[in-house]
VEXSE-665472 format. One record per residue (C-alpha): residue number from 1; z, x, y negated; residue in three letters. Coordinates in Angstrom, 3 decimals. Last residue first. Example, Ala and Ser with C-alpha at 12.3 -4.5 7.8 and 13.67 -1.06 7.14 Angstrom:
% residues 2
<2; <7.140; 13.670; 1.060>; SER>,
<1; <7.800; 12.300; 4.500>; ALA>,
//
This chain:
% residues 154
<154; <-16.873; 75.955; 25.141>; ALA>,
<153; <-14.512; 74.284; 22.750>; GLU>,
<152; <-15.515; 72.853; 19.409>; GLY>,
<151; <-17.065; 69.728; 20.752>; GLU>,
<150; <-13.938; 68.505; 22.521>; PRO>,
<149; <-14.227; 68.497; 26.260>; LYS>,
<148; <-15.014; 65.334; 28.060>; GLU>,
<147; <-13.306; 64.637; 31.305>; GLU>,
<146; <-15.779; 63.613; 33.930>; ALA>,
<145; <-16.122; 59.881; 34.420>; PRO>,
<144; <-14.427; 58.360; 37.488>; ALA>,
<143; <-16.931; 57.470; 40.097>; GLU>,
<142; <-18.231; 54.083; 41.338>; ALA>,
<141; <-17.435; 52.280; 38.118>; PRO>,
<140; <-15.488; 48.980; 38.346>; ALA>,
<139; <-17.542; 45.947; 37.306>; ALA>,
<138; <-16.601; 44.449; 33.960>; THR>,
<137; <-19.508; 46.089; 32.218>; THR>,
<136; <-22.099; 44.146; 34.235>; ASP>,
<135; <-25.387; 46.024; 34.198>; ASP>,
<134; <-25.904; 45.717; 37.955>; ALA>,
<133; <-24.936; 42.012; 38.120>; LYS>,
<132; <-22.306; 40.791; 40.615>; VAL>,
<131; <-22.926; 37.322; 41.991>; THR>,
<130; <-20.136; 34.758; 42.273>; LYS>,
<129; <-20.553; 32.219; 45.070>; LYS>,
<128; <-20.644; 28.540; 44.088>; ALA>,
<127; <-17.874; 26.491; 45.656>; LYS>,
<126; <-18.878; 24.283; 48.535>; ARG>,
<125; <-19.085; 20.533; 48.020>; PRO>,
<124; <-16.458; 18.312; 49.667>; THR>,
<123; <-17.150; 15.909; 52.522>; THR>,
<122; <-19.884; 18.159; 53.777>; ALA>,
<121; <-23.370; 16.874; 54.385>; ASN>,
<120; <-24.789; 18.631; 57.394>; GLY>,
<119; <-26.503; 22.011; 57.051>; THR>,
<118; <-24.223; 24.135; 59.184>; GLY>,
<117; <-23.897; 22.136; 62.425>; THR>,
<116; <-27.213; 20.353; 62.242>; ASP>,
<115; <-26.891; 16.543; 62.288>; GLY>,
<114; <-26.867; 14.429; 65.469>; SER>,
<113; <-23.320; 15.429; 66.394>; LEU>,
<112; <-21.688; 13.815; 63.351>; ALA>,
<111; <-23.732; 10.630; 63.712>; GLU>,
<110; <-22.927; 10.419; 67.414>; LYS>,
<109; <-19.199; 10.845; 66.677>; ALA>,
<108; <-19.267; 8.174; 63.965>; ALA>,
<107; <-20.962; 5.717; 66.327>; ALA>,
<106; <-18.455; 6.513; 69.081>; GLU>,
<105; <-15.513; 5.919; 66.730>; TYR>,
<104; <-16.876; 2.581; 65.489>; ILE>,
<103; <-17.474; 1.441; 69.082>; ALA>,
<102; <-13.917; 2.435; 70.030>; GLN>,
<101; <-12.471; 0.475; 67.123>; ARG>,
<100; <-14.279; -2.736; 68.070>; ASP>,
<99; <-14.899; -4.623; 64.837>; ALA>,
<98; <-12.718; -7.630; 64.142>; LYS>,
<97; <-14.376; -10.999; 64.564>; PRO>,
<96; <-15.238; -12.701; 61.304>; GLU>,
<95; <-12.783; -15.442; 60.399>; ALA>,
<94; <-13.914; -19.011; 60.942>; VAL>,
<93; <-14.424; -21.558; 58.196>; LEU>,
<92; <-14.153; -25.069; 59.574>; LEU>,
<91; <-17.162; -27.264; 60.307>; ALA>,
<90; <-17.791; -30.378; 58.204>; PRO>,
<89; <-15.854; -33.517; 59.180>; PRO>,
<88; <-16.788; -35.687; 62.201>; ALA>,
<87; <-17.828; -39.312; 61.755>; PRO>,
<86; <-15.163; -41.946; 62.590>; GLU>,
<85; <-14.142; -43.194; 66.041>; GLY>,
<84; <-10.388; -43.179; 65.307>; LYS>,
<83; <-9.595; -40.570; 67.989>; PHE>,
<82; <-12.681; -38.497; 67.126>; LYS>,
<81; <-11.752; -38.672; 63.445>; GLN>,
<80; <-8.236; -37.461; 64.270>; TRP>,
<79; <-9.559; -34.586; 66.380>; ASP>,
<78; <-11.944; -33.413; 63.649>; GLY>,
<77; <-10.373; -29.969; 63.208>; THR>,
<76; <-9.434; -30.577; 59.575>; LEU>,
<75; <-8.238; -34.136; 60.249>; LYS>,
<74; <-6.104; -32.896; 63.157>; PHE>,
<73; <-4.566; -30.274; 60.865>; LEU>,
<72; <-3.739; -32.926; 58.267>; LYS>,
<71; <-2.182; -35.126; 60.980>; LEU>,
<70; <-0.156; -32.129; 62.169>; VAL>,
<69; <1.301; -31.648; 58.683>; PRO>,
<68; <2.128; -35.400; 58.413>; GLU>,
<67; <3.747; -35.716; 61.849>; THR>,
<66; <1.564; -36.905; 64.727>; PRO>,
<65; <2.606; -40.060; 66.647>; GLN>,
<64; <2.234; -40.067; 70.432>; ALA>,
<63; <0.893; -43.431; 71.663>; GLY>,
<62; <-0.853; -42.822; 74.981>; VAL>,
<61; <-4.229; -42.270; 73.292>; GLY>,
<60; <-2.853; -39.765; 70.768>; LEU>,
<59; <-1.453; -37.770; 73.697>; TRP>,
<58; <-4.775; -37.823; 75.568>; TYR>,
<57; <-6.849; -36.992; 72.485>; GLN>,
<56; <-4.600; -34.001; 71.751>; ALA>,
<55; <-4.936; -32.848; 75.370>; ARG>,
<54; <-8.748; -32.889; 75.215>; GLU>,
<53; <-8.831; -31.305; 71.760>; SER>,
<52; <-6.822; -28.231; 72.715>; ASN>,
<51; <-6.231; -27.210; 69.103>; VAL>,
<50; <-6.756; -23.836; 67.449>; GLN>,
<49; <-6.225; -23.361; 63.731>; ILE>,
<48; <-6.243; -19.890; 62.152>; PHE>,
<47; <-6.051; -20.056; 58.358>; SER>,
<46; <-8.936; -18.321; 56.585>; PRO>,
<45; <-7.467; -15.811; 55.758>; ASN>,
<44; <-4.406; -15.551; 57.958>; GLU>,
<43; <-1.072; -16.739; 56.558>; LYS>,
<42; <-1.358; -20.312; 57.920>; PRO>,
<41; <-1.303; -19.443; 61.650>; HIS>,
<40; <-1.621; -22.692; 63.637>; TYR>,
<39; <-1.731; -22.905; 67.425>; LEU>,
<38; <-2.387; -25.761; 69.852>; GLY>,
<37; <-1.447; -28.174; 72.619>; ILE>,
<36; <2.013; -27.090; 73.719>; GLU>,
<35; <3.610; -29.597; 76.081>; GLU>,
<34; <6.913; -31.452; 76.576>; ILE>,
<33; <8.725; -29.351; 73.987>; ALA>,
<32; <12.274; -28.024; 73.908>; ARG>,
<31; <13.626; -27.186; 70.474>; GLY>,
<30; <12.086; -25.523; 67.439>; ASP>,
<29; <12.205; -28.623; 65.243>; ARG>,
<28; <15.169; -30.043; 67.131>; LYS>,
<27; <14.646; -32.840; 69.633>; THR>,
<26; <15.012; -36.560; 68.806>; ARG>,
<25; <11.268; -37.217; 68.386>; SER>,
<24; <10.610; -36.135; 71.966>; ASP>,
<23; <8.036; -33.363; 71.973>; ALA>,
<22; <4.294; -32.666; 71.932>; VAL>,
<21; <3.665; -29.259; 70.428>; VAL>,
<20; <1.429; -27.612; 67.841>; ILE>,
<19; <2.580; -24.015; 67.735>; ARG>,
<18; <3.321; -22.419; 64.401>; TYR>,
<17; <3.236; -18.971; 62.886>; GLN>,
<16; <5.222; -18.212; 59.769>; PRO>,
<15; <5.113; -14.745; 58.225>; ASN>,
<14; <7.594; -14.748; 55.326>; ARG>,
<13; <10.481; -14.102; 57.774>; ILE>,
<12; <9.123; -13.613; 61.255>; MET>,
<11; <7.084; -15.707; 63.638>; GLY>,
<10; <7.655; -19.054; 65.319>; LEU>,
<9; <7.908; -22.584; 63.985>; ARG>,
<8; <7.228; -25.576; 66.251>; LYS>,
<7; <4.890; -28.060; 64.579>; LEU>,
<6; <4.800; -31.729; 65.593>; LYS>,
<5; <3.189; -34.261; 67.893>; ILE>,
<4; <5.852; -36.920; 68.326>; LYS>,
<3; <6.942; -38.969; 71.338>; VAL>,
<2; <9.317; -41.900; 70.970>; ALA>,
<1; <11.301; -42.585; 74.164>; MET>,
//
C-alpha cells in the first residue's frame, strides 16, 4: 500500500482550509485518512501553518511520500530539511495574537470612570450658547409701548 501525505480540503466556497493528512494514495482527496498531522489556512495573513513535526518525521521515515503542496509546506516549516539533515530555513512569520475583548472593554471603562463626569472630553463638541445683549433690538420688549397721540390733539 502506497502512503501519501496530502491536503484534505475543508472550509467554505472561496475560504479553503486544509488539513495535512496521511492517507492511502488510492483514496479520494477528502476521503478517509489514516492520521491528521497538521493544519493549513492559506487565506489568513500570514498563512497559518501548523504541523506536528514528530508525526511528520515518523511518516517520512517509514516511506510516506508528500505531494507537491505538502512538500512546499514542509520546506517552509523546516520538517523536510530536518528529515534530509540539511540546515533549517529562517523562521516563519506569525500573526499577532488577537487582543482580548474583555481586557479592551475593562480598560475603556476605567478610562471613562477616571475622568470627571462633566469635564471629560466629549465625542462631539457642545454648541455655543447664545447670549442676549441688553441693547439688542431683536429682543422682545417687556411692555407694549403706549399709544402715541397725534401732536395736534390734547
